PAMIPA-450913 format. One record per residue (C-alpha): residue in three letters; y, x, z. Coordinates in steps of 0.2 Angstrom, whole numbers, plus 5000, padded with zeros to 4 digits. Example, Ala and Ser with C-alpha at 12.3 -4.5 7.8 and 13.67 -1.06 7.14 Angstrom:
# PAMIPA-450913
ALA497850625039 SER499550685036 
END
This chain:
# PAMIPA-450913
MET494448884796 PRO494148714789 SER495048574798 SER494248414800 PRO495148244804 PRO495748224822 LEU494448134834 GLY494747944833 ARG495847964817 PRO494747964802 ARG495448034786 ARG495947904773 ALA495747914754 LEU497247954745 ALA498247814737 ALA498247844718 PRO500147834716 LEU500347974729 ALA499048084722 LEU499748064704 SER501548094710 LEU501148254718 LEU500048314704 ALA501548274692 ALA502748374702 LEU502548544692 LEU504148634696 ALA503948804688 THR505448924691 ALA505749074701 CYS506349074719 ALA507449164731 PRO506949334738 LEU506049344754 SER506649464768 THR505449584776 PRO505949664793 THR506449844792 GLY504949954796 ALA503649824793 ALA502349844779 ALA502849764763 PRO501849614757 THR500349654747 ALA500449494737 PRO501549494721 THR503449494724 VAL504449344720 SER506049344710 ALA507849304715 ALA508149144705 ALA508248984714 GLU506848864715 LYS507048684708 ALA507248544719 PRO505748434725 VAL505548264719 ALA505348094729 THR503648044732 ALA502647914742 CYS502347954760 PRO500647934768 LYS500347754774 ASP500647804793 LEU502447864789 ALA503047754775 ALA504047644786 ILE504847794796 ALA505147934783 ARG505447984765 CYS504448114757 LEU504748244744 SER503548354734 GLY503348494721 GLN502548644716 ASP503448814719 SER503648954707 ALA502049044713 GLY500948894710 ALA500848824728 TYR501048634730 TYR502048574744 LEU502548414754 ILE504048374764 ALA504348224776 MET506048184782 PRO506048054796 HIS507447914795 SER507847954813 TRP507848144811 ASN508148244826 GLY508848394816 HIS507448514818 LEU506148574805 VAL504348614808 MET503648734795 HIS501748704794 ALA500448834790 HIS498748744788 GLY497048804793 GLY495548844783 PRO495748944772 THR495148824758 LEU494248914744 GLY494648874726 ALA496248824717 PRO497548744727 ARG497648554727 ALA499148444729 GLU498048324740 ARG497848464753 ALA499648444758 VAL499448254760 GLU497948284771 ASP498948404782 LEU500448284784 GLU499248144788 ARG498448244802 TRP500048304808 SER501048144807 ILE501448164825 MET502848284821 ALA503748164810 ARG503348024822 ALA504248124835 GLY505748144824 TYR505448314816 ALA505648354798 TRP503948424792 ALA503548544777 GLY501848604772 SER501248714758 THR499448714750 PHE499748904748 ARG499648974730 GLN497749014730 GLY496248984740 GLY495349114751 VAL495749234765 GLU497449304761 VAL498649294775 ARG500149384769 ALA500249284753 ALA500049124763 ALA501549184774 GLU502549214759 ASP502249034752 THR502748964769 GLU504349054769 ARG504649014751 LEU504548824756 ARG505748854770 GLN507048914758 ILE506648764746 PHE507048644761 VAL508648734766 GLN509248744747 HIS508848564742 VAL508548454757 ALA509548494773 GLN510048634785 PRO509048614801 GLN509748654818 ARG508148744823 THR506648794813 ILE504948804822 LEU503548894813 HIS501848804817 GLY500148874813 GLN498548784815 SER496848874816 TRP496749004803 GLY498548954799 ALA499049024816 SER498749194810 VAL499749154794 ALA501149094805 ALA501049244817 LYS501049364802 GLY502549264794 ALA503549284810 GLU503149474810 MET503649484791 PHE505149374790 THR506349414804 THR508049404795 THR508749304781 ALA509949364767 ASP511449304778 GLY510849394793 LYS510149244803 ARG508349214809 PRO507249114797 TYR506249044812 ASP506849004829 ALA505148994838 VAL503348994834 LEU501948864839 LEU500148924837 THR498848784840 SER496948814841 GLY497248984833 VAL496149124825 LEU497249254834 ALA496249414835 GLY496449464817 GLY495149464803 THR494349624809 ARG493849544826 SER493949354824 TYR492449344812 ASP491249454822 VAL490249304828 ARG489949254810 THR489149424806 ASP488049414821 LEU487549234816 ARG487049294798 ALA486049434805 ILE485149334819 TYR484949174808 GLN484049284795 HIS482949364809 LEU482449184815 CYS482349094798 ASN482149224784 ASN482749104771 HIS484549154767 PRO484049244756 ARG482149204755 PRO480949344754 THR480649294735 GLU482449314731 PRO483449464728 GLN483949544744 TYR485749594748 PRO486749654763 LEU487149504773 ASN488849564778 ILE489449534760 GLY489149344761 LEU488349324744 PRO488049444730 GLN489049434713 GLY488349294702 ALA487549194716 VAL487649004713 MET487348944730 THR488348794736 GLN488648724753 ALA487448584750 ASP486048724746 LEU486448814762 GLN486448664772 ALA484648614765 ARG484048794770 VAL484748774788 ASN483948604790 GLU482348664784 CYS482348804797 LEU483348724812 ALA483348534808 LEU485148524813 ASN485248354804 LYS484048284817 PRO484248254836 ALA483548394847 ALA482148274852 GLU481548254834 ARG481448444831 THR479848544832 PRO479748654847 GLU479948804835 GLN481448734828 GLN482248694844 ARG481848874851 LYS482748944836 VAL484248834839 GLN484348874857 THR484249064854 LEU485749044842 VAL486648944855 ASN486249054870 VAL486549224861 LEU488149174851 ARG488849054864 ILE489248924851 PRO488648744851 ALA487248684839 THR488448574831 SER489548724825 ILE488048834818 GLN488248764801 SER490048784799 HIS490048964806 LEU488649004794 ASN489648924779 TRP491149044783 GLY489949194786 THR489349154768 PHE490649084757 HIS492249164765 TYR491349324767 ARG491049324748 ASP492849284745 VAL493449434756 VAL492249564749 GLN492349514731 HIS494249474730 ARG495149564745 THR494249724749 GLY493649794733 GLY491849754734 ALA491549834751 SER491249734767 PRO492449754782 PHE491149664793 GLY489849754803 ASN488649734818 ARG488049914821 GLY487949944840 ALA488049764845 GLN486849724859 TYR486349544859 GLN485949454875 GLY485349284880 SER483749264870 ALA481949244877 ASP481649434873 ASP483249534870 ALA482449694867 ALA481349624853 LEU482849534846 ASN483949684846 ALA482549794838 ALA482249664824 VAL484049614819 LEU484649694803 ARG486149814806 TYR487649834795 ARG489049964795 ALA490849904791 ASP491650004777 PRO493150104784 ALA494150074768 ALA493749894768 VAL494249874786 ALA495849954784 ARG496249844769 PHE495749684778 ALA496649734793 GLU498349764784 ASP498249584778 THR497549494792 ASP497749594809 LEU499349564819 THR500549694826 GLY501249584840 ARG503049624835 ILE503749444835 PRO505649434839 VAL505649244844 PRO504849144857 VAL502949104854 LEU501948964863 THR500148944860 VAL498848804865 LYS496948804864 GLY495548694870 VAL494548794882 ASP492948734874 ASP493548754856 PRO491948774846 THR492748864831 ALA494148974837 PHE493549034854 VAL494749024869 GLU494449214871 LEU495349254855 ASP496949204864 ALA496649334877 TYR496549464863 PHE498149394856 LYS499049414873 GLY498549594872 THR499249614854 MET500849544859 GLU501049654874 ARG500549804864 GLY501849754851 GLY503249744864 SER503349554863 GLY502349504879 ALA503849424887 ARG504149314872 LEU502349234874 VAL501849084884 GLN500049024883 THR499348854887 PHE497548784888 THR496848614888 GLN495248524893 HIS494748494876 ALA493148534866 ALA494048494849 HIS494748614836 SER495648524822 TYR496748414833 LEU496948404852 SER497948244856 ASP499548154851 PRO500548194867 THR500048374867 TYR501148424852 PRO502848344856 THR502648414874 LEU502548594867 MET503848564854 ALA505148504867 ALA504648654878 LEU504948774864 LEU506648704860 ARG507248714878 TRP506748894878 VAL507748924862 ASP509248824866 ALA509448844885 GLY508448994889 GLU507248904899 LYS505548994897 PRO504148874900 THR502748894911 PRO501048814910 GLU501348714926 GLY502948644919 ILE502248594903 ALA500748504912 ARG502048414922 GLN503048364907 CYS501648304896 PRO501348134904 ALA503148074900 TYR502548084882 GLU501047974884 ALA502147814885 ARG502647834867 PHE501147924860 GLY499647874870 LYS498547954882 GLY497948134879 CYS498748254891 ALA497448374897 PHE498348544901 LEU497448664913 PRO498948764920 ALA497848884930 TYR496648934916 VAL496549114911 PRO495349154897 ALA494149304899 PRO494249454887 LEU493549434870 ASP492249574873 SER491449454886 ARG491149324873 VAL490649424857 ALA489549584857 VAL490449744857 ARG490049854842 GLU490450014833 ARG492050014823 PRO492650134810 
END
């Protein structure tokens, strides 16, 4: 899922020297082999060779970190750009970052800079930080997990040997991190590559369930607006996103949405009919009006990426059997909405890449704002069940905060969670939500206000948020 700048911290334009130095770091050679745990499915992405990767090169750090860290950059042998930040006062621990999105299109070196700018809190708290752009855009979880592991090996080979390595996944990257923790459990010398996992604002129900709301949105939006596609345009199954050869852009789609819903206007300036349609989507799908456009973008352009590039032209998304509730006339809505059946082979293929097994052998800590408009809090309830079914339930602690944000919660939130994870790893002190809530205020003196943990919160099941449907 696309990540936007944290609230109150607008994204800055890249300095030209930094962008140029990253783009110039084209280090094409092979890399060390990646270890997959015994019994786990082999990665579907191309295998990597056994030769060592070249060393990263020095580059300028983002402005916020220039005084407290040195930065290194490069491009790995698979084509992914990466960026590393080493604080001058390094605490000895490494954060491996898996970014959200996923971004569509070719990887850009600037993406790693944007991620480090957003997550500068890690370096400011003393942690080394390393983030990959991933080798390609699009929804491919295993390949992204491989790219993250490859970067960890580059760090160990050429930068330093960390005392502890925490695998951090944000948004869609949380599924990448969780998948990587399942795939890579032992290094060539018999050690653990990752000591613990931190999953923030995560998309954690696997691709076959996390995206259901977008299928529902495409179908209900078309019923209400009938302009995606228009009646005068070639018709296609909405669950494929877009057909082959379609040239629609995000700006084109936004224009159609505003034509029907006027999301670019305050509610008071919409016509009664426009506001009625907006309210129907809000009530039935339980998403805020401000996130309709982004969810529709994903249900269009990311669906096209999945169907055309990941699942052989068939769609793994469906809404057959879903009964929608919350409109002015649910019977009429359910009778009118188009229905689509998920292709069984496409579902199996997509599940193999994106769904999780819950077999993670190290501590896992999650955090989610209870009003996250992008990755619903109920996804975490599903992930808890996944971990329990995979035999890792005792290695999971979930926390929740009183935030309505997705891309970034608050500065003190993350050092609090990192410290709790390290105490769990080093001293065997399994954290509790209550303990984490008590510990957070101590970090506000250094990192500013922002503690908002809700230790008693328990999310409802995912099926209570998203309509149940037939599945292959």
